[in-house]
C-alpha positions in Angstrom: 0.0 0.0 0.0 2.9 2.3 0.4 3.3 2.3 -3.4 -0.4 3.2 -3.8 -0.1 6.0 -1.3 3.1 7.2 -3.1 1.3 7.1 -6.5 -1.7 8.9 -5.1 0.6 11.6 -3.6 2.4 11.9 -6.9 -0.9 12.4 -8.8 -2.1 15.0 -6.3 1.2 16.9 -6.5 1.2 16.7 -10.4 -2.4 18.0 -10.4 -1.5 20.9 -8.1 1.5 21.8 -10.2 -0.6 21.8 -13.4 -3.2 24.0 -11.7 -0.5 26.5 -10.7 0.9 26.4 -14.2 -2.5 27.1 -15.7 -3.1 30.0 -13.4 0.2 31.5 -14.2 -0.4 31.1 -18.0 -3.6 33.1 -17.7 -1.7 36.2 -16.6 -1.8 39.0 -19.2 -0.3 42.4 -19.8 -1.7 45.1 -22.1 -0.7 48.3 -23.7 -2.3 50.6 -26.3 -1.8 52.8 -29.3 -3.7 55.7 -31.0 -5.0 55.9 -34.5 -4.6 59.5 -35.7 -5.9 61.6 -38.6 -5.5 65.3 -39.3 -8.4 66.8 -41.2 -7.0 69.9 -43.0 -9.0 72.9 -44.2 -9.7 72.9 -47.9 -12.0 74.7 -50.3 -12.9 73.8 -53.8 -15.3 75.1 -56.5 -18.3 73.0 -57.3 -18.3 71.0 -60.5 -19.3 72.5 -63.8 -18.6 75.9 -65.3 -19.7 79.2 -64.0 -22.1 80.9 -66.3 -21.1 84.3 -67.8 -23.0 87.4 -66.7 -25.0 88.8 -69.6 -25.6 92.6 -69.2 -27.8 92.7 -72.2 -27.5 95.5 -74.8 -27.2 99.2 -74.5 -27.6 102.3 -76.7 -24.2 103.9 -76.3 -25.7 107.3 -77.2 -27.4 107.3 -73.8 -24.5 108.5 -71.6 -24.3 107.1 -68.1 -26.7 104.2 -68.7 -26.7 102.1 -65.5 -29.8 99.9 -65.9 -28.0 97.0 -67.6 -27.5 94.4 -64.9 -27.1 90.6 -64.5 -25.9 87.9 -62.2 -24.3 84.5 -62.0 -24.0 81.9 -59.3 -21.1 79.6 -58.3 -20.6 77.0 -55.6 -17.8 76.6 -53.0 -17.3 73.6 -50.8 -15.0 73.9 -47.8 -14.1 71.6 -44.9 -16.5 72.1 -42.0 -15.6 75.1 -39.7 -13.2 76.5 -42.3 -13.2 80.3 -42.4 -12.7 81.7 -45.9 -13.0 84.9 -47.9 -14.0 85.1 -51.6 -12.6 88.0 -53.6 -13.4 89.0 -57.2 -10.8 90.6 -59.5 -11.8 92.1 -62.9 -9.0 91.8 -65.4 -9.4 95.4 -66.7 -9.7 97.3 -63.5 -10.5 100.9 -62.8 -7.7 102.6 -61.0 -8.3 103.0 -57.3 -11.7 101.2 -57.4 -12.2 97.9 -55.6 -15.2 96.3 -57.3 -15.2 97.9 -60.7 -13.9 96.9 -64.1 -13.9 97.9 -67.7 -15.5 95.9 -70.5 -13.3 96.0 -73.6 -14.6 96.1 -77.1 -13.7 93.0 -79.0 -12.4 95.0 -82.0 -10.8 98.0 -80.2 -9.5 97.6 -76.6 -9.4 101.4 -76.2 -13.2 101.4 -76.3 -14.4 100.5 -72.8 -17.6 100.4 -70.7 -17.5 100.6 -66.9 -19.2 98.0 -64.7 -19.2 97.1 -61.0 -19.6 93.9 -59.0 -21.8 93.4 -55.9 -22.8 90.7 -53.4 -26.5 91.8 -53.3 -29.3 92.3 -55.7 -29.8 95.9 -54.4 -26.2 96.8 -55.6 -25.3 98.2 -52.2 -22.4 95.8 -51.1 -19.3 96.1 -53.3 -17.5 92.8 -54.0 -14.0 93.1 -55.3 -10.3 92.6 -54.8 -10.1 93.8 -51.2 -13.8 93.9 -50.3 -14.6 90.2 -50.2 -17.3 88.0 -48.9 -16.3 86.1 -45.7 -17.9 83.0 -44.4 -17.3 79.9 -42.3 -18.4 76.5 -43.5 -21.1 75.0 -41.2 -20.9 71.7 -43.1 -18.9 70.3 -45.9 -21.8 70.7 -48.3 -21.7 73.0 -51.4 -22.7 76.6 -50.7 -23.9 78.9 -53.5 -22.8 82.5 -54.0 -24.4 84.9 -56.4 -22.4 87.8 -58.0 -24.4 90.8 -59.3 -23.0 93.1 -62.0 -24.3 96.2 -63.6 -23.0 98.8 -66.0 -22.0 102.0 -64.3 -21.2 104.1 -67.3 -21.6 103.8 -71.1 -19.7 106.6 -72.7 -19.2 107.6 -76.4 -18.1 104.1 -77.5 -18.3 102.1 -80.8 -20.9 99.5 -81.5 -19.3 96.1 -80.6 -19.4 93.3 -78.1 -17.7 94.2 -74.8 -16.3 91.8 -72.2 -14.0 91.4 -69.3 -12.8 88.3 -67.3 -13.3 88.2 -63.5 -11.1 85.9 -61.4 -12.6 84.4 -58.2 -10.1 83.9 -55.4 -10.9 81.9 -52.3 -8.5 82.4 -49.3 -8.8 80.0 -46.3 
């Protein structure tokens, strides 16, 4: 019986050792890491072309005609909470004027008609190179802006088609 007791004691000791080894194997350690992303401010124009402003036709013999007006709309899309300013720059500018330009005759660039750009249909708020329209994106959706233009002076000019190119600049 001594052998049986010895074998039994050996089995109990082996079971106890395995239990301790199992408990020690279940011990864990942990650490962590971050996943990072920087969302940067960005503004882009909406897809498609921006329509030209058509100021109609005028009788140049009527000096100072200012009833010819029109508008166009364009879209800007900026990252949410991005502050930005939109400025307009006529190619042919009037010296010292922020929102005015000159329409050149297609056949004689010395023949010009004055016009002005505005941010409102009442033609009260100038929109130009230094007087911009400022905004902050409340979402990343497209936002529409309308530019209003009107003739400010038609002098003694030739009959022709008159035009000027306006550059839109968005600063953010």
